[in-house]
MARLUM-654244 format. One record per residue (C-alpha): x, y, z; residue in three letters; residue number from 1. Coordinates in steps of 0.1 Angstrom, whole numbers, plus 5000, padded with zeros to 4 digits. Example, Ala and Ser with C-alpha at 12.3 -4.5 7.8 and 13.67 -1.06 7.14 Angstrom:
BEGIN
<r X="5123" Y="4955" Z="5078" pagu="ALA" marba="1"/>
<r X="5137" Y="4989" Z="5071" pagu="SER" marba="2"/>
END
This chain:
BEGIN
<r X="2000" Y="5001" Z="8623" pagu="MET" marba="1"/>
<r X="2014" Y="4971" Z="8640" pagu="ALA" marba="2"/>
<r X="1994" Y="4939" Z="8638" pagu="ILE" marba="3"/>
<r X="1992" Y="4919" Z="8672" pagu="ARG" marba="4"/>
<r X="1991" Y="4881" Z="8669" pagu="ARG" marba="5"/>
<r X="1974" Y="4860" Z="8695" pagu="GLN" marba="6"/>
<r X="1987" Y="4824" Z="8702" pagu="THR" marba="7"/>
<r X="1960" Y="4798" Z="8710" pagu="HIS" marba="8"/>
<r X="1969" Y="4766" Z="8731" pagu="ARG" marba="9"/>
<r X="1955" Y="4735" Z="8716" pagu="ALA" marba="10"/>
<r X="1928" Y="4718" Z="8738" pagu="ARG" marba="11"/>
<r X="1929" Y="4680" Z="8744" pagu="ASN" marba="12"/>
<r X="1896" Y="4667" Z="8733" pagu="PRO" marba="13"/>
<r X="1898" Y="4639" Z="8759" pagu="TYR" marba="14"/>
<r X="1907" Y="4654" Z="8793" pagu="PRO" marba="15"/>
<r X="1926" Y="4630" Z="8817" pagu="VAL" marba="16"/>
<r X="1910" Y="4629" Z="8852" pagu="PRO" marba="17"/>
<r X="1933" Y="4634" Z="8881" pagu="GLN" marba="18"/>
<r X="1946" Y="4602" Z="8898" pagu="THR" marba="19"/>
<r X="1934" Y="4598" Z="8934" pagu="SER" marba="20"/>
<r X="1955" Y="4585" Z="8964" pagu="GLY" marba="21"/>
<r X="1933" Y="4554" Z="8968" pagu="ALA" marba="22"/>
<r X="1942" Y="4541" Z="8933" pagu="TYR" marba="23"/>
<r X="1979" Y="4546" Z="8940" pagu="ALA" marba="24"/>
<r X="1977" Y="4525" Z="8972" pagu="LYS" marba="25"/>
<r X="1960" Y="4497" Z="8953" pagu="ILE" marba="26"/>
<r X="1987" Y="4497" Z="8927" pagu="ALA" marba="27"/>
<r X="2015" Y="4497" Z="8953" pagu="TYR" marba="28"/>
<r X="1998" Y="4469" Z="8972" pagu="SER" marba="29"/>
<r X="1995" Y="4447" Z="8941" pagu="PHE" marba="30"/>
<r X="2031" Y="4452" Z="8933" pagu="VAL" marba="31"/>
<r X="2041" Y="4444" Z="8969" pagu="ALA" marba="32"/>
<r X="2020" Y="4412" Z="8968" pagu="LEU" marba="33"/>
<r X="2036" Y="4401" Z="8936" pagu="THR" marba="34"/>
<r X="2070" Y="4406" Z="8951" pagu="VAL" marba="35"/>
<r X="2060" Y="4385" Z="8982" pagu="VAL" marba="36"/>
<r X="2047" Y="4357" Z="8961" pagu="VAL" marba="37"/>
<r X="2078" Y="4357" Z="8940" pagu="VAL" marba="38"/>
<r X="2100" Y="4357" Z="8971" pagu="LEU" marba="39"/>
<r X="2079" Y="4329" Z="8987" pagu="ALA" marba="40"/>
<r X="2083" Y="4308" Z="8956" pagu="ALA" marba="41"/>
<r X="2120" Y="4314" Z="8956" pagu="LEU" marba="42"/>
<r X="2121" Y="4305" Z="8993" pagu="TRP" marba="43"/>
<r X="2102" Y="4272" Z="8989" pagu="PHE" marba="44"/>
<r X="2123" Y="4262" Z="8959" pagu="SER" marba="45"/>
<r X="2155" Y="4268" Z="8979" pagu="SER" marba="46"/>
<r X="2145" Y="4247" Z="9010" pagu="VAL" marba="47"/>
<r X="2164" Y="4214" Z="9012" pagu="ARG" marba="48"/>
<r X="2164" Y="4186" Z="9038" pagu="ALA" marba="49"/>
<r X="2190" Y="4160" Z="9046" pagu="THR" marba="50"/>
<r X="2177" Y="4129" Z="9063" pagu="ILE" marba="51"/>
<r X="2202" Y="4107" Z="9082" pagu="THR" marba="52"/>
<r X="2190" Y="4073" Z="9094" pagu="ILE" marba="53"/>
<r X="2205" Y="4045" Z="9115" pagu="SER" marba="54"/>
<r X="2194" Y="4012" Z="9101" pagu="VAL" marba="55"/>
<r X="2188" Y="3979" Z="9119" pagu="SER" marba="56"/>
<r X="2215" Y="3952" Z="9115" pagu="ARG" marba="57"/>
<r X="2203" Y="3919" Z="9100" pagu="THR" marba="58"/>
<r X="2218" Y="3885" Z="9106" pagu="GLU" marba="59"/>
<r X="2225" Y="3871" Z="9071" pagu="THR" marba="60"/>
<r X="2236" Y="3835" Z="9065" pagu="PRO" marba="61"/>
<r X="2264" Y="3831" Z="9039" pagu="ILE" marba="62"/>
<r X="2273" Y="3796" Z="9025" pagu="ALA" marba="63"/>
<r X="2309" Y="3791" Z="9016" pagu="LEU" marba="64"/>
<r X="2322" Y="3758" Z="9002" pagu="GLU" marba="65"/>
<r X="2358" Y="3746" Z="9003" pagu="THR" marba="66"/>
<r X="2378" Y="3714" Z="9000" pagu="ASP" marba="67"/>
<r X="2400" Y="3700" Z="9028" pagu="ILE" marba="68"/>
<r X="2427" Y="3675" Z="9019" pagu="SER" marba="69"/>
<r X="2458" Y="3658" Z="9033" pagu="LYS" marba="70"/>
<r X="2477" Y="3671" Z="9003" pagu="ASN" marba="71"/>
<r X="2460" Y="3704" Z="8998" pagu="ALA" marba="72"/>
<r X="2462" Y="3720" Z="8964" pagu="SER" marba="73"/>
<r X="2457" Y="3757" Z="8956" pagu="ALA" marba="74"/>
<r X="2424" Y="3769" Z="8970" pagu="GLY" marba="75"/>
<r X="2420" Y="3740" Z="8994" pagu="ALA" marba="76"/>
<r X="2426" Y="3738" Z="9032" pagu="ILE" marba="77"/>
<r X="2452" Y="3714" Z="9045" pagu="SER" marba="78"/>
<r X="2438" Y="3688" Z="9069" pagu="GLY" marba="79"/>
<r X="2432" Y="3651" Z="9077" pagu="ARG" marba="80"/>
<r X="2402" Y="3629" Z="9070" pagu="ILE" marba="81"/>
<r X="2398" Y="3598" Z="9093" pagu="ILE" marba="82"/>
<r X="2371" Y="3572" Z="9090" pagu="GLN" marba="83"/>
<r X="2360" Y="3544" Z="9113" pagu="SER" marba="84"/>
<r X="2330" Y="3522" Z="9121" pagu="VAL" marba="85"/>
<r X="2314" Y="3522" Z="9156" pagu="PHE" marba="86"/>
<r X="2283" Y="3505" Z="9171" pagu="SER" marba="87"/>
<r X="2262" Y="3508" Z="9203" pagu="ASP" marba="88"/>
<r X="2228" Y="3499" Z="9218" pagu="MET" marba="89"/>
<r X="2205" Y="3515" Z="9243" pagu="ASP" marba="90"/>
<r X="2170" Y="3514" Z="9258" pagu="GLU" marba="91"/>
<r X="2145" Y="3542" Z="9251" pagu="TYR" marba="92"/>
<r X="2111" Y="3552" Z="9265" pagu="THR" marba="93"/>
<r X="2081" Y="3556" Z="9242" pagu="VAL" marba="94"/>
<r X="2071" Y="3593" Z="9243" pagu="THR" marba="95"/>
<r X="2042" Y="3594" Z="9218" pagu="SER" marba="96"/>
<r X="2008" Y="3605" Z="9231" pagu="THR" marba="97"/>
<r X="1990" Y="3575" Z="9216" pagu="GLN" marba="98"/>
<r X="1982" Y="3550" Z="9244" pagu="GLN" marba="99"/>
<r X="1961" Y="3519" Z="9249" pagu="THR" marba="100"/>
<r X="1946" Y="3504" Z="9281" pagu="VAL" marba="101"/>
<r X="1952" Y="3467" Z="9286" pagu="ILE" marba="102"/>
<r X="1933" Y="3448" Z="9314" pagu="PRO" marba="103"/>
<r X="1957" Y="3433" Z="9339" pagu="GLY" marba="104"/>
<r X="1959" Y="3416" Z="9373" pagu="THR" marba="105"/>
<r X="1955" Y="3439" Z="9403" pagu="SER" marba="106"/>
<r X="1981" Y="3433" Z="9430" pagu="GLU" marba="107"/>
<r X="1989" Y="3446" Z="9465" pagu="GLY" marba="108"/>
<r X="1999" Y="3436" Z="9501" pagu="LYS" marba="109"/>
<r X="1977" Y="3424" Z="9529" pagu="VAL" marba="110"/>
<r X="1981" Y="3421" Z="9567" pagu="LYS" marba="111"/>
<r X="1967" Y="3389" Z="9581" pagu="ILE" marba="112"/>
<r X="1958" Y="3390" Z="9618" pagu="SER" marba="113"/>
<r X="1952" Y="3360" Z="9641" pagu="ASN" marba="114"/>
<r X="1932" Y="3366" Z="9673" pagu="ARG" marba="115"/>
<r X="1927" Y="3329" Z="9678" pagu="TYR" marba="116"/>
<r X="1945" Y="3308" Z="9705" pagu="SER" marba="117"/>
<r X="1965" Y="3288" Z="9680" pagu="ALA" marba="118"/>
<r X="1988" Y="3295" Z="9651" pagu="ASP" marba="119"/>
<r X="1971" Y="3293" Z="9616" pagu="GLN" marba="120"/>
<r X="1988" Y="3281" Z="9584" pagu="THR" marba="121"/>
<r X="1974" Y="3296" Z="9551" pagu="LEU" marba="122"/>
<r X="1987" Y="3279" Z="9520" pagu="ILE" marba="123"/>
<r X="1995" Y="3297" Z="9487" pagu="LYS" marba="124"/>
<r X="1964" Y="3307" Z="9467" pagu="THR" marba="125"/>
<r X="1943" Y="3310" Z="9499" pagu="THR" marba="126"/>
<r X="1912" Y="3330" Z="9490" pagu="ARG" marba="127"/>
<r X="1905" Y="3365" Z="9504" pagu="LEU" marba="128"/>
<r X="1870" Y="3379" Z="9499" pagu="LEU" marba="129"/>
<r X="1858" Y="3415" Z="9501" pagu="THR" marba="130"/>
<r X="1824" Y="3425" Z="9514" pagu="ALA" marba="131"/>
<r X="1812" Y="3433" Z="9478" pagu="ASP" marba="132"/>
<r X="1822" Y="3398" Z="9465" pagu="GLY" marba="133"/>
<r X="1856" Y="3405" Z="9449" pagu="ARG" marba="134"/>
<r X="1880" Y="3375" Z="9452" pagu="LEU" marba="135"/>
<r X="1918" Y="3377" Z="9458" pagu="TYR" marba="136"/>
<r X="1944" Y="3351" Z="9466" pagu="ARG" marba="137"/>
<r X="1977" Y="3352" Z="9486" pagu="ILE" marba="138"/>
<r X="2009" Y="3345" Z="9466" pagu="SER" marba="139"/>
<r X="2027" Y="3325" Z="9492" pagu="GLU" marba="140"/>
<r X="2022" Y="3301" Z="9521" pagu="THR" marba="141"/>
<r X="2023" Y="3319" Z="9555" pagu="VAL" marba="142"/>
<r X="2019" Y="3309" Z="9592" pagu="VAL" marba="143"/>
<r X="2000" Y="3335" Z="9612" pagu="VAL" marba="144"/>
<r X="2010" Y="3333" Z="9649" pagu="PRO" marba="145"/>
<r X="1984" Y="3333" Z="9676" pagu="SER" marba="146"/>
<r X="1979" Y="3369" Z="9688" pagu="GLY" marba="147"/>
<r X="2001" Y="3382" Z="9659" pagu="GLY" marba="148"/>
<r X="2000" Y="3390" Z="9622" pagu="SER" marba="149"/>
<r X="2020" Y="3385" Z="9590" pagu="VAL" marba="150"/>
<r X="2023" Y="3404" Z="9557" pagu="THR" marba="151"/>
<r X="2017" Y="3387" Z="9524" pagu="ALA" marba="152"/>
<r X="2015" Y="3395" Z="9487" pagu="ASN" marba="153"/>
<r X="1980" Y="3391" Z="9472" pagu="ALA" marba="154"/>
<r X="1965" Y="3393" Z="9437" pagu="TYR" marba="155"/>
<r X="1930" Y="3395" Z="9422" pagu="ALA" marba="156"/>
<r X="1914" Y="3362" Z="9411" pagu="ASP" marba="157"/>
<r X="1903" Y="3379" Z="9378" pagu="GLN" marba="158"/>
<r X="1917" Y="3406" Z="9356" pagu="ILE" marba="159"/>
<r X="1903" Y="3441" Z="9351" pagu="GLY" marba="160"/>
<r X="1903" Y="3476" Z="9366" pagu="PRO" marba="161"/>
<r X="1874" Y="3468" Z="9389" pagu="SER" marba="162"/>
<r X="1898" Y="3450" Z="9412" pagu="TYR" marba="163"/>
<r X="1919" Y="3481" Z="9418" pagu="ASP" marba="164"/>
<r X="1912" Y="3500" Z="9450" pagu="PHE" marba="165"/>
<r X="1928" Y="3525" Z="9473" pagu="ALA" marba="166"/>
<r X="1905" Y="3525" Z="9503" pagu="SER" marba="167"/>
<r X="1909" Y="3505" Z="9535" pagu="SER" marba="168"/>
<r X="1893" Y="3471" Z="9529" pagu="THR" marba="169"/>
<r X="1887" Y="3441" Z="9552" pagu="ILE" marba="170"/>
<r X="1889" Y="3406" Z="9538" pagu="PHE" marba="171"/>
<r X="1873" Y="3374" Z="9551" pagu="THR" marba="172"/>
<r X="1890" Y="3341" Z="9545" pagu="ILE" marba="173"/>
<r X="1862" Y="3318" Z="9531" pagu="PRO" marba="174"/>
<r X="1885" Y="3287" Z="9532" pagu="GLY" marba="175"/>
<r X="1883" Y="3288" Z="9571" pagu="LEU" marba="176"/>
<r X="1854" Y="3276" Z="9592" pagu="SER" marba="177"/>
<r X="1828" Y="3301" Z="9600" pagu="ALA" marba="178"/>
<r X="1840" Y="3302" Z="9636" pagu="SER" marba="179"/>
<r X="1876" Y="3308" Z="9626" pagu="LEU" marba="180"/>
<r X="1867" Y="3335" Z="9601" pagu="GLN" marba="181"/>
<r X="1857" Y="3357" Z="9631" pagu="LYS" marba="182"/>
<r X="1892" Y="3355" Z="9645" pagu="PHE" marba="183"/>
<r X="1914" Y="3354" Z="9615" pagu="ILE" marba="184"/>
<r X="1910" Y="3383" Z="9590" pagu="THR" marba="185"/>
<r X="1930" Y="3403" Z="9565" pagu="ALA" marba="186"/>
<r X="1932" Y="3439" Z="9554" pagu="GLU" marba="187"/>
<r X="1951" Y="3457" Z="9527" pagu="ASN" marba="188"/>
<r X="1983" Y="3476" Z="9532" pagu="ILE" marba="189"/>
<r X="1983" Y="3503" Z="9506" pagu="GLY" marba="190"/>
<r X="1966" Y="3503" Z="9472" pagu="ASP" marba="191"/>
<r X="1958" Y="3474" Z="9449" pagu="PHE" marba="192"/>
<r X="1969" Y="3484" Z="9413" pagu="THR" marba="193"/>
<r X="1975" Y="3468" Z="9380" pagu="GLY" marba="194"/>
<r X="1940" Y="3460" Z="9369" pagu="GLY" marba="195"/>
<r X="1943" Y="3485" Z="9341" pagu="ALA" marba="196"/>
<r X="1977" Y="3489" Z="9325" pagu="LYS" marba="197"/>
<r X="1983" Y="3519" Z="9302" pagu="VAL" marba="198"/>
<r X="2006" Y="3510" Z="9274" pagu="THR" marba="199"/>
<r X="2021" Y="3534" Z="9249" pagu="SER" marba="200"/>
<r X="2020" Y="3528" Z="9211" pagu="VAL" marba="201"/>
<r X="2054" Y="3529" Z="9195" pagu="LEU" marba="202"/>
<r X="2056" Y="3555" Z="9166" pagu="SER" marba="203"/>
<r X="2081" Y="3560" Z="9139" pagu="GLN" marba="204"/>
<r X="2090" Y="3594" Z="9154" pagu="SER" marba="205"/>
<r X="2100" Y="3576" Z="9186" pagu="ASP" marba="206"/>
<r X="2124" Y="3554" Z="9167" pagu="ILE" marba="207"/>
<r X="2137" Y="3584" Z="9147" pagu="THR" marba="208"/>
<r X="2143" Y="3605" Z="9178" pagu="ASN" marba="209"/>
<r X="2160" Y="3576" Z="9196" pagu="ALA" marba="210"/>
<r X="2182" Y="3571" Z="9165" pagu="ALA" marba="211"/>
<r X="2193" Y="3607" Z="9166" pagu="ASN" marba="212"/>
<r X="2201" Y="3604" Z="9203" pagu="VAL" marba="213"/>
<r X="2220" Y="3572" Z="9198" pagu="LEU" marba="214"/>
<r X="2239" Y="3586" Z="9168" pagu="ARG" marba="215"/>
<r X="2250" Y="3616" Z="9188" pagu="ALA" marba="216"/>
<r X="2260" Y="3593" Z="9217" pagu="LYS" marba="217"/>
<r X="2282" Y="3572" Z="9194" pagu="ILE" marba="218"/>
<r X="2299" Y="3603" Z="9180" pagu="LEU" marba="219"/>
<r X="2305" Y="3618" Z="9214" pagu="SER" marba="220"/>
<r X="2320" Y="3585" Z="9227" pagu="ASN" marba="221"/>
<r X="2344" Y="3581" Z="9198" pagu="ASN" marba="222"/>
<r X="2356" Y="3616" Z="9189" pagu="LYS" marba="223"/>
<r X="2387" Y="3611" Z="9210" pagu="ALA" marba="224"/>
<r X="2394" Y="3578" Z="9193" pagu="SER" marba="225"/>
<r X="2393" Y="3594" Z="9158" pagu="LEU" marba="226"/>
<r X="2414" Y="3624" Z="9169" pagu="HIS" marba="227"/>
<r X="2440" Y="3602" Z="9186" pagu="SER" marba="228"/>
<r X="2453" Y="3592" Z="9151" pagu="SER" marba="229"/>
<r X="2461" Y="3628" Z="9143" pagu="ILE" marba="230"/>
<r X="2496" Y="3638" Z="9153" pagu="ASN" marba="231"/>
<r X="2495" Y="3674" Z="9141" pagu="ASP" marba="232"/>
<r X="2486" Y="3698" Z="9170" pagu="PRO" marba="233"/>
<r X="2477" Y="3725" Z="9144" pagu="ARG" marba="234"/>
<r X="2446" Y="3705" Z="9134" pagu="LEU" marba="235"/>
<r X="2426" Y="3716" Z="9164" pagu="ASN" marba="236"/>
<r X="2392" Y="3719" Z="9148" pagu="GLU" marba="237"/>
<r X="2369" Y="3692" Z="9134" pagu="SER" marba="238"/>
<r X="2336" Y="3685" Z="9117" pagu="VAL" marba="239"/>
<r X="2320" Y="3650" Z="9113" pagu="TYR" marba="240"/>
<r X="2299" Y="3631" Z="9088" pagu="LEU" marba="241"/>
<r X="2279" Y="3601" Z="9103" pagu="ILE" marba="242"/>
<r X="2264" Y="3575" Z="9080" pagu="GLU" marba="243"/>
<r X="2242" Y="3546" Z="9091" pagu="ASN" marba="244"/>
<r X="2255" Y="3511" Z="9083" pagu="VAL" marba="245"/>
<r X="2229" Y="3491" Z="9103" pagu="GLU" marba="246"/>
<r X="2200" Y="3499" Z="9126" pagu="GLN" marba="247"/>
<r X="2175" Y="3476" Z="9144" pagu="ALA" marba="248"/>
<r X="2148" Y="3481" Z="9170" pagu="ALA" marba="249"/>
<r X="2133" Y="3456" Z="9193" pagu="SER" marba="250"/>
<r X="2097" Y="3467" Z="9184" pagu="ALA" marba="251"/>
<r X="2080" Y="3481" Z="9153" pagu="GLN" marba="252"/>
<r X="2058" Y="3512" Z="9149" pagu="PRO" marba="253"/>
<r X="2023" Y="3503" Z="9161" pagu="GLY" marba="254"/>
<r X="2035" Y="3479" Z="9188" pagu="ASP" marba="255"/>
<r X="2022" Y="3483" Z="9223" pagu="GLN" marba="256"/>
<r X="2052" Y="3489" Z="9246" pagu="THR" marba="257"/>
<r X="2065" Y="3515" Z="9270" pagu="ASN" marba="258"/>
<r X="2102" Y="3508" Z="9262" pagu="HIS" marba="259"/>
<r X="2123" Y="3495" Z="9233" pagu="PHE" marba="260"/>
<r X="2159" Y="3487" Z="9225" pagu="LEU" marba="261"/>
<r X="2177" Y="3503" Z="9196" pagu="LEU" marba="262"/>
<r X="2210" Y="3491" Z="9182" pagu="SER" marba="263"/>
<r X="2231" Y="3510" Z="9156" pagu="MET" marba="264"/>
<r X="2263" Y="3507" Z="9136" pagu="LYS" marba="265"/>
<r X="2276" Y="3538" Z="9119" pagu="VAL" marba="266"/>
<r X="2305" Y="3550" Z="9098" pagu="LYS" marba="267"/>
<r X="2320" Y="3582" Z="9113" pagu="VAL" marba="268"/>
<r X="2342" Y="3605" Z="9092" pagu="THR" marba="269"/>
<r X="2362" Y="3631" Z="9110" pagu="GLY" marba="270"/>
<r X="2375" Y="3661" Z="9090" pagu="VAL" marba="271"/>
<r X="2403" Y="3678" Z="9109" pagu="PHE" marba="272"/>
<r X="2418" Y="3712" Z="9101" pagu="TYR" marba="273"/>
<r X="2435" Y="3743" Z="9116" pagu="ALA" marba="274"/>
<r X="2411" Y="3769" Z="9130" pagu="LYS" marba="275"/>
<r X="2433" Y="3797" Z="9117" pagu="GLN" marba="276"/>
<r X="2433" Y="3784" Z="9082" pagu="ASP" marba="277"/>
<r X="2395" Y="3782" Z="9082" pagu="MET" marba="278"/>
<r X="2392" Y="3817" Z="9097" pagu="ASP" marba="279"/>
<r X="2414" Y="3831" Z="9070" pagu="ASP" marba="280"/>
<r X="2394" Y="3814" Z="9043" pagu="PHE" marba="281"/>
<r X="2361" Y="3828" Z="9057" pagu="ILE" marba="282"/>
<r X="2376" Y="3863" Z="9060" pagu="SER" marba="283"/>
<r X="2389" Y="3864" Z="9025" pagu="LYS" marba="284"/>
<r X="2356" Y="3851" Z="9009" pagu="ASN" marba="285"/>
<r X="2328" Y="3864" Z="9029" pagu="ILE" marba="286"/>
<r X="2324" Y="3899" Z="9013" pagu="THR" marba="287"/>
<r X="2323" Y="3883" Z="8978" pagu="GLN" marba="288"/>
<r X="2292" Y="3863" Z="8987" pagu="HIS" marba="289"/>
<r X="2272" Y="3891" Z="9003" pagu="LEU" marba="290"/>
<r X="2237" Y="3897" Z="8988" pagu="PRO" marba="291"/>
<r X="2233" Y="3927" Z="8966" pagu="THR" marba="292"/>
<r X="2226" Y="3959" Z="8984" pagu="GLY" marba="293"/>
<r X="2241" Y="3951" Z="9018" pagu="VAL" marba="294"/>
<r X="2275" Y="3955" Z="9034" pagu="ILE" marba="295"/>
<r X="2290" Y="3940" Z="9066" pagu="LEU" marba="296"/>
<r X="2280" Y="3958" Z="9097" pagu="ALA" marba="297"/>
<r X="2305" Y="3938" Z="9118" pagu="ASP" marba="298"/>
<r X="2336" Y="3919" Z="9107" pagu="ASP" marba="299"/>
<r X="2331" Y="3890" Z="9133" pagu="SER" marba="300"/>
<r X="2306" Y="3862" Z="9124" pagu="PRO" marba="301"/>
<r X="2279" Y="3856" Z="9150" pagu="THR" marba="302"/>
<r X="2278" Y="3819" Z="9142" pagu="LYS" marba="303"/>
<r X="2295" Y="3794" Z="9120" pagu="VAL" marba="304"/>
<r X="2281" Y="3759" Z="9112" pagu="ASP" marba="305"/>
<r X="2299" Y="3733" Z="9092" pagu="TYR" marba="306"/>
<r X="2286" Y="3704" Z="9071" pagu="GLN" marba="307"/>
<r X="2305" Y="3676" Z="9054" pagu="VAL" marba="308"/>
<r X="2290" Y="3672" Z="9019" pagu="ASN" marba="309"/>
<r X="2313" Y="3643" Z="9008" pagu="SER" marba="310"/>
<r X="2344" Y="3626" Z="9020" pagu="ALA" marba="311"/>
<r X="2369" Y="3601" Z="9007" pagu="ASP" marba="312"/>
<r X="2387" Y="3583" Z="9036" pagu="GLY" marba="313"/>
<r X="2411" Y="3565" Z="9013" pagu="THR" marba="314"/>
<r X="2425" Y="3596" Z="8996" pagu="ASN" marba="315"/>
<r X="2418" Y="3618" Z="9027" pagu="GLU" marba="316"/>
<r X="2398" Y="3645" Z="9008" pagu="THR" marba="317"/>
<r X="2365" Y="3662" Z="9019" pagu="ALA" marba="318"/>
<r X="2342" Y="3688" Z="9005" pagu="HIS" marba="319"/>
<r X="2325" Y="3709" Z="9032" pagu="ILE" marba="320"/>
<r X="2301" Y="3739" Z="9035" pagu="THR" marba="321"/>
<r X="2306" Y="3766" Z="9061" pagu="ALA" marba="322"/>
<r X="2274" Y="3785" Z="9068" pagu="THR" marba="323"/>
<r X="2286" Y="3818" Z="9082" pagu="VAL" marba="324"/>
<r X="2261" Y="3841" Z="9100" pagu="ASN" marba="325"/>
<r X="2271" Y="3878" Z="9098" pagu="VAL" marba="326"/>
<r X="2255" Y="3911" Z="9106" pagu="LEU" marba="327"/>
<r X="2247" Y="3932" Z="9076" pagu="THR" marba="328"/>
<r X="2231" Y="3966" Z="9068" pagu="LYS" marba="329"/>
<r X="2217" Y="3980" Z="9036" pagu="PRO" marba="330"/>
<r X="2239" Y="4003" Z="9014" pagu="THR" marba="331"/>
<r X="2209" Y="4025" Z="9004" pagu="THR" marba="332"/>
<r X="2178" Y="4036" Z="9021" pagu="ALA" marba="333"/>
<r X="2156" Y="4039" Z="8990" pagu="SER" marba="334"/>
<r X="2135" Y="4010" Z="9001" pagu="ASN" marba="335"/>
<r X="2131" Y="4022" Z="9037" pagu="LEU" marba="336"/>
<r X="2123" Y="4059" Z="9034" pagu="VAL" marba="337"/>
<r X="2091" Y="4070" Z="9016" pagu="ASN" marba="338"/>
<r X="2097" Y="4106" Z="9009" pagu="LYS" marba="339"/>
<r X="2061" Y="4112" Z="9000" pagu="GLN" marba="340"/>
<r X="2049" Y="4102" Z="9035" pagu="SER" marba="341"/>
<r X="2070" Y="4130" Z="9051" pagu="ILE" marba="342"/>
<r X="2070" Y="4158" Z="9025" pagu="ALA" marba="343"/>
<r X="2059" Y="4191" Z="9040" pagu="GLY" marba="344"/>
<r X="2057" Y="4177" Z="9076" pagu="LEU" marba="345"/>
<r X="2073" Y="4195" Z="9106" pagu="PRO" marba="346"/>
<r X="2107" Y="4181" Z="9114" pagu="ILE" marba="347"/>
<r X="2097" Y="4164" Z="9147" pagu="ASP" marba="348"/>
<r X="2066" Y="4148" Z="9132" pagu="GLU" marba="349"/>
<r X="2087" Y="4135" Z="9102" pagu="ALA" marba="350"/>
<r X="2112" Y="4120" Z="9126" pagu="VAL" marba="351"/>
<r X="2084" Y="4101" Z="9144" pagu="GLN" marba="352"/>
<r X="2070" Y="4088" Z="9111" pagu="VAL" marba="353"/>
<r X="2105" Y="4075" Z="9101" pagu="LEU" marba="354"/>
<r X="2112" Y="4058" Z="9134" pagu="GLU" marba="355"/>
<r X="2080" Y="4038" Z="9130" pagu="GLN" marba="356"/>
<r X="2094" Y="4022" Z="9099" pagu="VAL" marba="357"/>
<r X="2107" Y="3986" Z="9103" pagu="LYS" marba="358"/>
<r X="2144" Y="3986" Z="9098" pagu="GLY" marba="359"/>
<r X="2150" Y="4022" Z="9109" pagu="ILE" marba="360"/>
<r X="2164" Y="4025" Z="9144" pagu="GLU" marba="361"/>
<r X="2167" Y="4063" Z="9146" pagu="SER" marba="362"/>
<r X="2165" Y="4093" Z="9123" pagu="ALA" marba="363"/>
<r X="2179" Y="4129" Z="9122" pagu="ASP" marba="364"/>
<r X="2167" Y="4156" Z="9099" pagu="ILE" marba="365"/>
<r X="2185" Y="4189" Z="9091" pagu="SER" marba="366"/>
<r X="2168" Y="4216" Z="9069" pagu="VAL" marba="367"/>
<r X="2184" Y="4244" Z="9051" pagu="SER" marba="368"/>
<r X="2179" Y="4274" Z="9057" pagu="PRO" marba="369"/>
<r X="2183" Y="4265" Z="9093" pagu="GLY" marba="370"/>
<r X="2154" Y="4285" Z="9106" pagu="TRP" marba="371"/>
<r X="2129" Y="4265" Z="9085" pagu="VAL" marba="372"/>
<r X="2111" Y="4239" Z="9106" pagu="ARG" marba="373"/>
<r X="2093" Y="4220" Z="9079" pagu="ARG" marba="374"/>
<r X="2105" Y="4196" Z="9052" pagu="LEU" marba="375"/>
<r X="2102" Y="4207" Z="9016" pagu="PRO" marba="376"/>
<r X="2071" Y="4196" Z="8997" pagu="THR" marba="377"/>
<r X="2091" Y="4186" Z="8967" pagu="VAL" marba="378"/>
<r X="2106" Y="4151" Z="8971" pagu="GLN" marba="379"/>
<r X="2137" Y="4160" Z="8950" pagu="ASP" marba="380"/>
<r X="2147" Y="4185" Z="8976" pagu="ARG" marba="381"/>
<r X="2152" Y="4157" Z="9002" pagu="MET" marba="382"/>
<r X="2183" Y="4136" Z="9003" pagu="SER" marba="383"/>
<r X="2187" Y="4104" Z="9024" pagu="VAL" marba="384"/>
<r X="2219" Y="4089" Z="9038" pagu="ARG" marba="385"/>
<r X="2227" Y="4060" Z="9061" pagu="ILE" marba="386"/>
<r X="2248" Y="4066" Z="9092" pagu="ARG" marba="387"/>
END
């Protein structure tokens, strides 16, 4: 008899429930979100910005020193040094605001009329009296014809501003008899002035300013004289040193005066050189003396001033300083662009912020990838260059 075996399938004591579609969607969404975050992080880390700025040009003074000599050695400029002494004198007006009032004698002109039948002689100092009692005198003897008139100068009998007047005034002549005073009278022609004289007070600045003007006048009047001793047409440029030898004024600070005389004697040193030689010297040396962090923005100086530091007229040598003003611009923008202030901003807004910065004339920003319209938030992702 055959024996039949029965196979039994083992049963899992912990049955696994069937996964629903909702759970699958959540899992897929989580995975997708993770991918998006990773891609966003990669995108933000790949954004870069290049900031290009145009900077303002600054006028920078550069001091260059050199020697000028008749027998120029290496490093010096060939030239001539001529010295001479000149003198001059001129009158100057006190310009200081400090003034003082000094009582003076009021003066003017009068018209004397004679309506009497005979001529009348009035001697010098004849009195003229106003209705309010102010007394004046004529300055000269006059003969007033019958039926006519004469003009005479007159002055106040006392000093002071109360004797000045501008209105029409009738004078009587108390030296005449009462009957004649009705026929012979006087009246003013114009104003009576001088009773109060305003006088300026001389200051040291008045003398100093006048000395500067006179010194410049002496130099201007004698440049041709100094240059006439130079026979080299190449020496077409010059700079001068003026040293006072003597100076005297007709009044001292604190004196009451409206004008004063000033005399001066000066020693003038003329340093003559060729313009081309000086231009070559400046061109060769200017870049070596530029401040750190700047370069020339223009090769041509905007201004050059010269000063003679010392001069020897006997040996014809001079040491001068040329102060050259040149236009410069910075070599880096690190001190102009604050990356933190524009990090993460839209491009247009970042440009506006940059163009508000002193020293920046204009700014352009390019961002990579090109479709990105904001600057990266990480400062290291921004580079700055000067146009």
